[in-house]
C-alpha positions as CSV (number, residue, x, y, z in Angstrom):
1,M,-85.2,-92.2,8.9
2,R,-86.2,-88.2,8.8
3,G,-84.5,-86.4,11.5
4,S,-80.9,-87.8,9.7
5,K,-82.6,-86.4,6.5
6,A,-83.1,-82.6,8.0
7,G,-80.4,-83.0,9.4
8,L,-78.7,-83.3,5.8
9,G,-80.3,-80.3,4.4
10,D,-79.0,-78.5,7.1
11,L,-75.6,-78.8,6.5
12,K,-76.4,-78.2,4.0
13,R,-77.5,-74.9,4.1
14,L,-74.8,-74.1,6.4
15,H,-72.0,-75.2,3.5
16,E,-74.3,-72.9,1.3
17,Q,-74.6,-69.9,3.5
18,A,-70.5,-70.5,4.9
19,Q,-69.8,-71.2,0.5
20,A,-71.8,-67.5,0.5
21,Q,-69.8,-65.3,2.8
22,R,-66.8,-66.7,1.8
23,R,-67.6,-64.8,-1.6
24,Q,-69.1,-61.4,-0.3
25,Q,-66.0,-61.8,2.1
26,T,-63.9,-62.3,-1.3
27,E,-65.4,-59.5,-3.8
28,A,-64.8,-57.2,-0.6
29,A,-61.7,-57.6,0.0
30,R,-61.0,-56.8,-4.1
31,A,-63.8,-53.8,-3.9
32,K,-61.7,-53.0,-1.2
33,A,-57.7,-53.2,-3.4
34,E,-58.9,-52.4,-6.6
35,A,-59.7,-48.5,-4.4
36,A,-55.9,-48.6,-2.6
37,A,-54.8,-49.3,-5.7
38,A,-57.2,-46.3,-7.6
39,A,-56.0,-43.4,-4.9
40,A,-52.4,-45.1,-5.1
41,A,-52.3,-44.5,-8.5
42,Q,-54.1,-41.5,-8.4
43,A,-51.9,-40.0,-5.7
44,G,-49.1,-40.6,-7.7
45,A,-50.0,-38.8,-11.4
46,G,-51.0,-35.8,-8.4
47,R,-46.9,-36.1,-7.2
48,A,-46.0,-36.3,-11.3
49,A,-48.3,-32.7,-11.7
50,R,-46.7,-31.5,-9.2
51,R,-43.4,-32.0,-9.8
52,T,-43.9,-31.3,-13.3
53,D,-45.2,-27.8,-12.2
54,A,-41.9,-27.0,-10.6
55,P,-39.2,-26.1,-13.5
56,T,-42.0,-24.0,-14.1
57,D,-43.1,-22.1,-11.2
58,A,-39.0,-21.7,-10.6
59,L,-38.6,-20.2,-13.8
60,D,-41.3,-17.7,-13.2
61,D,-39.7,-16.9,-9.7
62,T,-36.6,-16.2,-11.7
63,R,-37.9,-14.1,-14.3
64,A,-40.7,-12.3,-11.6
65,L,-36.8,-11.4,-10.2
66,Q,-34.6,-10.3,-13.7
67,R,-37.9,-7.9,-14.5
68,A,-37.7,-6.6,-11.2
69,L,-34.5,-5.9,-11.6
70,G,-34.0,-5.0,-14.4
71,A,-35.2,-1.0,-13.1
72,V,-32.4,-1.0,-10.2
73,T,-28.8,0.6,-11.5
74,P,-25.5,-0.2,-9.8
75,L,-24.0,2.1,-7.9
76,R,-20.7,3.0,-9.0
77,A,-17.5,2.4,-6.5
78,P,-16.8,5.4,-4.3
79,Q,-12.9,7.3,-5.9
80,R,-11.0,6.7,-3.4
81,V,-7.9,9.6,-2.7
82,L,-4.9,7.4,-0.7
83,H,-3.2,10.1,0.5
84,T,0.7,9.4,1.7
85,P,1.7,12.2,4.0
86,R,5.6,13.3,2.4
87,R,8.1,12.3,5.1
88,D,10.7,14.9,6.0
89,P,14.2,14.0,6.3
90,D,15.4,11.8,9.3
91,A,15.5,14.5,12.3
92,I,19.2,15.2,13.6
93,P,20.5,15.6,16.7
94,V,20.2,19.1,17.4
95,Q,16.6,18.5,15.9
96,R,16.1,14.8,18.2
97,R,17.5,16.8,21.5
98,A,15.3,19.8,20.8
99,A,12.1,18.0,20.4
100,A,12.8,15.6,23.2
101,L,12.5,19.0,25.2
102,G,10.4,20.0,24.5
103,E,11.9,22.9,21.9
104,T,11.3,23.5,18.2
105,P,14.1,24.3,16.7
106,G,14.3,26.2,13.0
107,R,15.0,24.0,9.6
108,A,18.4,24.1,9.3
109,D,17.9,25.9,5.6
110,A,15.9,29.0,7.1
111,G,17.1,31.8,5.6
112,V,20.3,30.7,3.2
113,S,19.4,32.0,-0.4
114,D,20.3,30.4,-3.2
115,G,22.4,32.9,-4.8
116,G,24.7,35.8,-4.2
117,V,27.8,35.1,-2.7
118,T,29.9,34.5,-6.3
119,H,32.1,36.9,-4.9
120,L,33.3,35.4,-2.0
121,L,34.4,32.6,-4.1
122,S,38.0,31.8,-5.5
123,E,39.6,29.6,-8.6
124,G,37.1,30.5,-11.0
125,G,33.7,29.3,-9.3
126,S,35.4,26.5,-7.8
127,A,36.6,26.8,-4.2
128,Y,35.7,28.4,-1.0
129,V,37.6,29.8,1.9
130,R,36.7,31.8,4.7
131,A,38.7,35.2,5.7
132,D,40.1,33.6,9.2
133,V,40.8,31.0,7.6
134,A,44.2,30.0,6.1
135,P,44.4,30.7,2.2
136,D,46.0,28.0,0.9
137,T,43.4,25.8,3.0
138,A,41.3,24.8,-0.6
139,R,44.8,23.5,-2.6
140,R,45.5,21.7,1.2
141,L,42.0,19.9,1.1
142,R,42.0,19.1,-3.3
143,R,45.8,17.7,-1.6
144,G,43.6,15.0,0.5
145,E,45.2,16.9,3.5
146,W,42.1,15.8,5.2
147,R,40.0,12.6,4.4
148,A,36.1,12.5,3.6
149,G,34.3,11.4,6.8
150,A,31.1,11.0,5.1
151,E,29.1,11.9,2.0
152,L,26.0,13.5,0.9
153,D,25.0,12.2,-3.0
154,L,22.6,15.0,-4.0
155,H,21.3,13.1,-7.2
156,G,17.7,12.9,-7.7
157,L,16.5,15.5,-5.5
158,R,15.1,19.3,-6.2
159,V,16.3,22.4,-5.2
160,E,14.7,22.8,-1.9
161,Q,14.6,19.0,-0.8
162,A,18.7,19.2,-2.3
163,R,19.4,22.4,-0.2
164,H,17.7,21.3,3.3
165,A,19.7,17.8,2.7
166,V,22.9,19.5,2.3
167,L,22.5,21.6,5.3
168,S,21.3,19.7,7.7
169,F,24.0,17.2,6.8
170,I,26.3,20.4,7.6
171,D,24.8,20.1,11.1
172,E,25.2,16.4,11.9
173,C,28.2,15.5,10.5
174,V,29.8,19.2,13.0
175,E,27.0,17.9,15.6
176,H,28.7,14.0,15.4
177,G,32.9,15.9,14.9
178,I,33.1,15.2,11.4
179,R,35.8,17.5,10.0
180,C,35.8,16.9,6.6
181,V,33.1,16.2,3.6
182,R,32.1,15.3,0.2
183,I,28.9,17.0,-1.6
184,V,29.1,15.2,-4.4
185,H,25.8,17.2,-6.1
186,G,26.1,16.5,-9.8
187,K,28.1,17.8,-13.1
188,G,24.3,18.7,-15.0
189,Y,24.3,15.4,-17.5
190,G,21.0,14.4,-16.1
191,S,18.8,18.0,-16.1
192,E,17.6,20.0,-18.1
193,G,20.2,21.6,-20.5
194,L,22.5,19.1,-19.4
195,T,22.8,22.5,-17.0
196,P,24.0,21.3,-13.1
197,V,21.3,23.0,-11.4
198,L,23.3,22.2,-8.3
199,K,26.6,23.0,-8.4
200,D,25.9,26.6,-7.8
201,K,23.3,26.2,-5.2
202,A,25.2,24.3,-3.4
203,R,28.3,26.1,-3.2
204,A,25.8,29.2,-2.4
205,W,24.1,27.1,0.9
206,L,27.9,26.1,2.1
207,V,29.1,30.2,1.5
208,Q,26.6,30.8,4.1
209,R,27.2,28.6,7.0
210,P,29.4,30.0,10.1
211,D,30.6,26.5,10.6
212,V,31.9,26.1,6.8
213,L,35.8,27.3,7.2
214,A,36.4,26.2,3.5
215,F,35.4,24.5,0.3
216,S,36.6,22.5,-3.1
217,Q,36.3,20.9,-5.8
218,A,36.7,17.3,-5.5
219,P,39.7,15.7,-7.5
220,E,39.3,14.2,-10.4
221,R,39.4,10.0,-8.1
222,E,37.2,12.0,-6.0
223,G,33.9,12.8,-7.9
224,G,35.5,15.9,-10.3
225,A,33.8,18.2,-11.1
226,G,30.6,16.6,-10.0
227,A,31.2,17.2,-5.9
228,L,32.7,19.3,-3.0
229,L,34.9,18.4,-0.3
230,V,34.6,20.4,2.5
231,L,36.2,21.0,6.2
232,L,34.3,22.0,8.5
233,R,34.5,24.0,11.8
234,Q,34.8,21.5,15.3
235,A,31.9,21.4,17.2
236,A,33.7,23.0,20.0
237,E,34.9,25.6,17.9
238,A,30.9,26.1,16.4
239,R,29.9,26.4,19.5
240,R,31.4,29.8,19.7
């Protein structure tokens, strides 16, 4: 009987010890959970603080950059001067051949003056016939005995440009065997003072060319007072 009582007492103690141990474990688990929750809350507060401070830091960086750049003066863009080389008139065949042979021919208008030849003109300055050509050649030009095979228009050119254009044109036409040409110098309506500047100068240039046999003011249907019909020496004759 005593043994039974002793055994019951032992079981009771073991039960109480087990309950005490479970309570300790429960309290320890609760304390651990509370500590973990506190740590998590503290970490979250730190991240929130960093997120709150980030815009301020970025704003401070922007302001610092603006202050640093405040004393900077932007460099002015350099002024660019574009140089476009002047384009010479197309080379005439004689010049092209000379260039191929390594020669340097003179300009077509070299040594040609702009005036001083009015005494060589006829019909009130509107015509010219070389001394070794039939006197009625100018009249025959006006009548259309020779048809113009090429034309040069001088509108819009300055005197120097027009001089070079006329004499280069004559060279090229002689080279190609063109016997009669028309040169349109204009009537001067668009020039200052309504004076036909190129009209007299074109006549002066042509008189000084040995390959020009004659010229005459063109008939009205071909330009009238604003154009000339020019008779040229043929290439074989010009070489003699």
